[in-house]
SEZAVO-446365 format. One record per residue (C-alpha): y, z, x. Coordinates in steps of 0.2 Angstrom, whole numbers, padded with zeros to 4 digits, always signed. Layout:
<recs>
YZX/...
</recs>
This chain:
<recs>
+0651-0313+0066/+0651-0304+0052/+0640-0311+0037/+0649-0314+0021/+0642-0317+0002/+0649-0318-0013/+0642-0314-0031/+0650-0312-0048/+0640-0293-0049/+0637-0281-0036/+0625-0268-0039/+0623-0256-0027/+0605-0245-0032/+0588-0252-0036/+0580-0240-0047/+0581-0239-0066/+0599-0240-0069/+0602-0255-0055/+0587-0266-0060/+0588-0264-0081/+0607-0269-0077/+0601-0283-0065/+0589-0291-0076/+0600-0290-0091/+0614-0301-0083/+0606-0313-0072/+0603-0327-0084/+0623-0325-0086/+0630-0322-0067/+0625-0324-0049/+0621-0305-0047/+0616-0296-0030/+0604-0278-0030/+0608-0268-0015/+0593-0255-0010/+0594-0244+0005/+0577-0245+0010/+0562-0257+0001/+0567-0260-0018/+0555-0246-0024/+0560-0232-0013/+0573-0222-0024/+0572-0207-0037/+0565-0218-0051/+0549-0221-0042/+0544-0203-0041/+0549-0198-0060/+0535-0190-0067/+0539-0185-0085/+0544-0198-0095/+0560-0206-0107/+0567-0196-0123/+0567-0204-0138/+0564-0203-0155/+0549-0210-0162/+0538-0197-0172/+0542-0196-0191/+0543-0177-0190/+0557-0180-0177/+0577-0184-0179/+0591-0192-0172/+0600-0176-0175/+0587-0164-0168/+0587-0173-0151/+0606-0173-0151/+0606-0154-0156/+0592-0148-0142/+0602-0157-0128/+0619-0149-0134/+0610-0133-0133/+0602-0137-0117/+0619-0143-0112/+0627-0124-0114/+0642-0131-0123/+0648-0143-0113/+0641-0159-0118/+0651-0172-0124/+0645-0173-0142/+0649-0192-0144/+0641-0197-0128/+0625-0186-0134/+0626-0195-0150/+0628-0212-0141/+0614-0210-0128/+0601-0205-0140/+0604-0217-0156/+0604-0232-0142/+0586-0223-0134/+0572-0230-0145/+0580-0248-0141/+0580-0245-0123/+0561-0240-0126/+0559-0256-0134/+0564-0265-0122/+0556-0258-0105/+0541-0259-0117/+0544-0281-0119/+0548-0280-0100/+0529-0275-0096/+0530-0257-0092/+0513-0249-0099/+0518-0235-0108/+0504-0224-0113/+0497-0226-0131/+0487-0217-0145/+0478-0224-0160/+0485-0219-0177/+0475-0216-0193/+0479-0234-0201/+0470-0243-0184/+0489-0247-0175/+0494-0239-0157/+0511-0232-0155/+0518-0223-0140/+0509-0204-0135/+0522-0192-0137/+0524-0177-0126/+0535-0162-0125/+0544-0155-0111/+0558-0140-0110/+0573-0139-0121/+0564-0151-0134/+0560-0145-0151/+0549-0160-0155/+0537-0172-0145/+0548-0185-0139/+0545-0190-0123/+0537-0207-0120/+0527-0209-0105/+0515-0219-0093/+0504-0206-0089/+0512-0193-0076/+0519-0207-0067/+0532-0215-0080/+0545-0218-0065/+0533-0228-0055/+0527-0237-0071/+0545-0244-0074/+0551-0245-0057/+0535-0256-0053/+0538-0266-0069/+0556-0270-0066/+0552-0274-0047/+0542-0288-0052/+0553-0295-0064/+0569-0295-0051/+0558-0302-0036/+0553-0315-0048/+0571-0319-0055/+0579-0336-0048/+0596-0329-0051/+0594-0313-0043/+0597-0309-0024/+0589-0294-0017/+0598-0285-0002/+0584-0273+0006/+0586-0261+0019/+0604-0262+0015/+0617-0247+0015/+0634-0248+0008/+0648-0242+0019/+0662-0240+0009/+0670-0251-0006/+0684-0265-0004/+0698-0263-0016/+0714-0276-0018/+0724-0259-0012/+0717-0258+0006/+0719-0276+0006/+0740-0274+0005/+0738-0280-0014/+0749-0274-0027/+0736-0272-0043/+0722-0260-0037/+0705-0268-0042/+0686-0267-0034/+0683-0284-0026/+0667-0279-0013/+0659-0268-0002/+0655-0267+0017/+0637-0266+0019/+0626-0262+0034/+0611-0271+0037/+0598-0257+0043/+0587-0272+0052/+0600-0282+0063/+0614-0266+0065/+0625-0278+0057/+0642-0274+0045/+0641-0287+0032/+0656-0292+0020/+0650-0295+0000/+0662-0300-0012/+0660-0298-0030/+0671-0299-0046/+0662-0283-0052/+0654-0270-0043/+0642-0257-0050/+0636-0240-0044/+0619-0235-0047/+0614-0227-0032/+0609-0210-0039/+0612-0194-0035/+0615-0180-0020/+0601-0168-0021/+0597-0171-0004/+0614-0159+0000/+0602-0145+0001/+0588-0141+0012/+0576-0142-0002/+0575-0156-0014/+0562-0165-0025/+0572-0182-0022/+0568-0195-0008/+0578-0195+0008/+0590-0208+0001/+0600-0197-0011/+0613-0194-0002/+0628-0196-0015/+0634-0211-0007/+0641-0219-0023/+0650-0203-0028/+0658-0201-0011/+0664-0220-0010/+0670-0221-0027/+0681-0203-0025/+0688-0212-0007/+0693-0227-0018/+0703-0214-0029/+0690-0211-0043/+0690-0194-0053/+0674-0184-0051/+0668-0169-0063/+0657-0155-0066/+0650-0157-0048/+0645-0139-0048/+0630-0142-0060/+0616-0147-0048/+0598-0144-0058/+0585-0136-0049/+0568-0141-0054/+0559-0125-0058/+0541-0131-0051/+0539-0139-0033/+0522-0138-0024/+0525-0125-0012/+0515-0135+0005/+0524-0137+0020/+0517-0154+0021/+0520-0157+0002/+0540-0162+0005/+0546-0166-0010/+0532-0166-0022/+0537-0159-0041/+0526-0152-0054/+0529-0163-0068/+0540-0154-0083/+0526-0159-0094/+0513-0147-0084/+0524-0133-0094/+0525-0143-0110/+0507-0144-0111/+0503-0126-0110/+0506-0123-0091/+0507-0103-0087/+0520-0096-0073/+0514-0083-0064/+0519-0068-0053/+0506-0069-0037/+0497-0055-0048/+0492-0067-0059/+0503-0059-0075/+0517-0071-0084/+0534-0065-0083/+0545-0079-0093/+0545-0069-0109/+0558-0056-0099/+0570-0069-0100/+0570-0081-0112/+0558-0082-0128/+0555-0101-0127/+0546-0094-0112/+0539-0108-0100/+0549-0121-0112/+0565-0115-0107/+0577-0127-0100/+0576-0129-0084/+0591-0119-0077/+0582-0104-0085/+0567-0105-0079/+0573-0108-0060/+0583-0095-0061/+0569-0083-0065/+0559-0089-0053/+0571-0087-0039/+0576-0069-0045/+0557-0065-0047/+0554-0072-0029/+0570-0061-0023/+0562-0047-0032/+0547-0046-0025/+0551-0056-0007/+0538-0067-0009/+0538-0086-0003/+0531-0095-0020/+0528-0091-0039/+0512-0103-0047/+0508-0113-0061/+0493-0112-0071/+0485-0124-0082/+0468-0121-0078/+0465-0113-0093/+0463-0130-0101/+0449-0143-0101/+0447-0154-0087/+0445-0167-0095/+0463-0163-0102/+0469-0161-0087/+0463-0177-0078/+0469-0187-0093/+0485-0179-0094/+0488-0178-0077/+0478-0188-0064/+0493-0191-0052/+0497-0173-0050/+0480-0171-0050/+0477-0181-0037/+0491-0179-0024/+0487-0159-0027/+0470-0161-0021/+0475-0171-0006/+0485-0155-0003/+0470-0143-0005/+0474-0139-0023/+0463-0141-0039/+0474-0137-0054/+0458-0139-0064/+0452-0121-0057/+0467-0112-0049/+0483-0110-0051/+0497-0120-0042/+0511-0113-0028/+0526-0118-0033/+0546-0116-0028/+0563-0123-0035/+0571-0138-0027/+0587-0148-0030/+0583-0160-0043/+0596-0168-0051/+0617-0172-0049/+0624-0169-0067/+0640-0171-0062/+0648-0188-0055/+0660-0202-0055/+0669-0201-0072/+0666-0216-0084/+0668-0220-0104/+0653-0227-0112/+0654-0245-0105/+0652-0237-0088/+0670-0241-0081/+0676-0230-0068/+0694-0227-0065/+0697-0241-0054/+0695-0259-0061/+0681-0271-0057/+0671-0253-0053/+0657-0248-0066/+0644-0232-0063/+0629-0230-0072/+0614-0216-0069/+0613-0201-0058/+0629-0205-0050/+0640-0207-0066/+0646-0191-0076/+0645-0198-0095/+0648-0181-0104/+0629-0181-0111/+0622-0168-0096/+0636-0153-0100/+0631-0139-0089/+0613-0144-0087/+0602-0159-0090/+0588-0158-0104/+0570-0165-0097/+0569-0184-0098/+0586-0187-0103/+0591-0195-0087/+0579-0212-0087/+0586-0212-0105/+0604-0212-0099/+0602-0225-0086/+0593-0236-0098/+0607-0235-0112/+0621-0235-0101/+0616-0249-0090/+0614-0259-0106/+0631-0255-0112/+0638-0260-0095/+0630-0276-0096/+0636-0280-0112/+0654-0275-0105/+0653-0286-0088/+0649-0300-0099/+0662-0299-0110/+0676-0302-0096/+0666-0313-0084/+0676-0327-0088/+0691-0319-0087/+0689-0311-0069/+0693-0324-0056/+0684-0324-0039/+0689-0311-0028/+0700-0316-0013/+0695-0319+0005/+0689-0302+0012/+0693-0296+0031/+0679-0294+0043/+0672-0276+0048/+0683-0271+0062/+0673-0264+0078/+0684-0270+0091/+0689-0250+0094/+0671-0240+0093/+0659-0240+0106/+0641-0236+0106/+0637-0218+0102/+0629-0206+0118/+0629-0191+0105/+0616-0194+0091/+0612-0176+0092/+0629-0172+0084/+0622-0182+0067/+0606-0173+0066/+0614-0156+0070/+0627-0157+0056/+0614-0164+0046/+0602-0148+0047/+0618-0137+0046/+0625-0144+0031/+0608-0144+0020/+0606-0126+0024/+0621-0118+0022/+0623-0128+0004/+0605-0122+0002/+0609-0101+0007/+0627-0102+0000/+0631-0114-0015/+0611-0114-0024/+0604-0106-0038/+0614-0090-0037/+0632-0092-0030/+0647-0079-0027/+0665-0081-0020/+0661-0076-0003/+0646-0087-0002/+0658-0101-0008/+0672-0099+0003/+0661-0099+0019/+0653-0113+0014/+0671-0123+0010/+0675-0116+0029/+0659-0125+0035/+0661-0139+0026/+0681-0143+0031/+0676-0141+0049/+0661-0153+0047/+0671-0164+0040/+0684-0165+0054/+0669-0168+0066/+0661-0181+0056/+0677-0193+0053/+0681-0190+0072/+0663-0196+0076/+0665-0212+0063/+0682-0214+0069/+0676-0220+0086/+0657-0224+0087/+0648-0239+0078/+0639-0231+0063/+0621-0230+0060/+0613-0227+0043/+0612-0209+0048/+0631-0208+0052/+0634-0216+0033/+0621-0204+0024/+0630-0188+0033/+0648-0194+0031/+0643-0197+0012/+0632-0180+0008/+0648-0170+0017/+0661-0176+0007/+0650-0173-0009/+0646-0155-0003/+0665-0152-0001/+0666-0159-0019/+0651-0147-0027/+0659-0131-0018/+0677-0137-0024/+0670-0138-0042/+0659-0123-0041/+0675-0113-0036/+0686-0117-0048/+0673-0112-0062/+0675-0094-0065/+0662-0091-0078/+0642-0094-0078/+0636-0108-0087/+0622-0119-0087/+0617-0124-0070/+0631-0114-0063/+0628-0095-0061/+0638-0083-0049/+0636-0066-0048/+0655-0063-0048/+0656-0071-0067/+0640-0067-0074/+0645-0071-0091/+0651-0087-0101/+0667-0089-0105/+0670-0087-0125/+0689-0084-0124/+0692-0101-0120/+0687-0119-0126/+0673-0124-0115/+0681-0136-0101/+0675-0148-0089/+0679-0147-0070/+0687-0164-0065/+0694-0167-0047/+0708-0179-0043/+0709-0188-0027/+0724-0179-0020/+0726-0164-0032/+0711-0156-0042/+0709-0143-0057/+0702-0137-0069/+0706-0150-0084/+0703-0149-0103/+0692-0162-0112/+0702-0179-0110/+0702-0189-0126/+0688-0204-0124/+0680-0197-0110/
</recs>
C-alpha cells in the first residue's frame, strides 16, 4: 500500500536553499525536507570558495552590483541583482547566528571580522569563507540544526518523481498540492501532500559527461516544473568551471576560484602563461572567458589538460588558505606547494531555470523555486563567483517570509490518489537505462559544450528527441527506479538547453557559437523564455 503523508510545506532539496528555508519556517509550520541521498549529499557540500557580500569599508553595494552586471554580459535583471546584493550581509549574519564557522581575522582595534578573499569578476575582496570548504561548513551546520529541530521531518534517500497539481486531479483552479516520491530503500512510491511545495533541488550539470557536481545534479526540479506547466528561461547558459583537477580518479574535484584569486597562474604545458591573449584581467577574468580560453588552448595544442600553479607562494600561505584542496590533491599525487596542478573545465552551474519572482513564486500557485533550480535574473549570461550560495540564502529568506504570510489562508490539499502501478512490470532491460544515460551525457558534451555551432545543436536535438521517446516508452511500461527518474529528467533538461541554445543567435556570456561569434548589439538584450506548448525568444517581462 502507498504511504501517505501531509505537511504544511514540502521542500524538495536539502542544500543551503532547502535547509535554510526549512529552519526559517520550522517554528511556524509542519515542514518536510526531501533529500535524494544522505542529507549532506548535494552541491552545497562541495562548494569551496565562499559567499559574496559587502563587508569591507572600501567596498560598496553599488560596486558589487556593477561587478555582477558586468559578469552577466548585460543580461542580468538589475532589480534582482540589487535585491540580492542588498540582502547579502544579513544572510551572512544569519548563518553566523546558526553557528557556521566562517574564517575570521583580527583588526587593529582588537576585534575579529570576516576574512574576505577575492575571486574572478570581483573588484574588491568580498568573499566570506570558511577556509576553502565553505559549502561543507554551511551544510554541516544547517544539517545539525535541522536534525535537532523537532518540527522538521527529514526524508533521506527519497527521490521526487513528479508534482501533483489540482488540474491533474480534475479540479478547475490549478495549484501544486504535493508530490509523488520514491523511497529508494523500500522501492515504494509514496504520496506527500502539502499546502506549499518548494523546489530547492539544484541544477543540471550532470547532463554533461564532465561535471564538478555530485551525481544528484540531474535537473529534477526544472524538469518537474516544466511538466507542470511552468516557464523555463535561459537554459543555454551552462557555466563550466575552468579548473577541475585532471585525474581519472578525481571524478569531479574542482580547484576553487580562490586559488586564482590569491595569485594562481594558468599555464600551458611548457610553463608559459596565456591569459593575456584573452582578457586584460588575466586569471581574474569571469569564468566563461577563462573556461573558453582553456578550451581553446587545449584544442589548439591537442593536449588533454592545462595547469594551474600557485607554487610561487609560500608553502605556509597555501597550507593556511587551501588546506582541503592541498590535502585532496596530495591524495591524488599532486603537491600544489611545489608543482602546478593539471586542470580541465567541467560543467559546474546552471544559470537558467524555473522562472520566479523575488519571493520565489513560479507560474504554478503553491509552487516555489529557490537556488540553482530557479531563474531569478541574478546571473544573466554568466554567474559571478560566489553569488550562487548568496542567491540560495537571500531567496530562501524571502520565500519563507512570503509563505508565512499566506499560511493561514491556504487550506489543506484534497486527498491525493495512490501512485498507479497496475499496468507496469519489472524491467528486464536495465541496460537501456545505462546506455541512454551515457549517450545523453556524451553528445551533450560533444555538441552542446563550451563552443557550439548550429550543426552540432541540430544533431543534439535530433538525438535527444529520439531518446525522449525511448525513455517515455520505458517509463510507461516498467516500474520506475531512481536511475529512470533521473534519466527522464536529464533528457528533458537536455532538450530545454538545446532549444534555448538554438534560439539564441548570438554569442553572449556562457553561450558561445561559431556561427554567431559576436554579441547582438542591434537589439535590446533578451532572455530565452520557454513556455510549455510554445517557445520563442521573449522580451524581458515586467516584474521578472
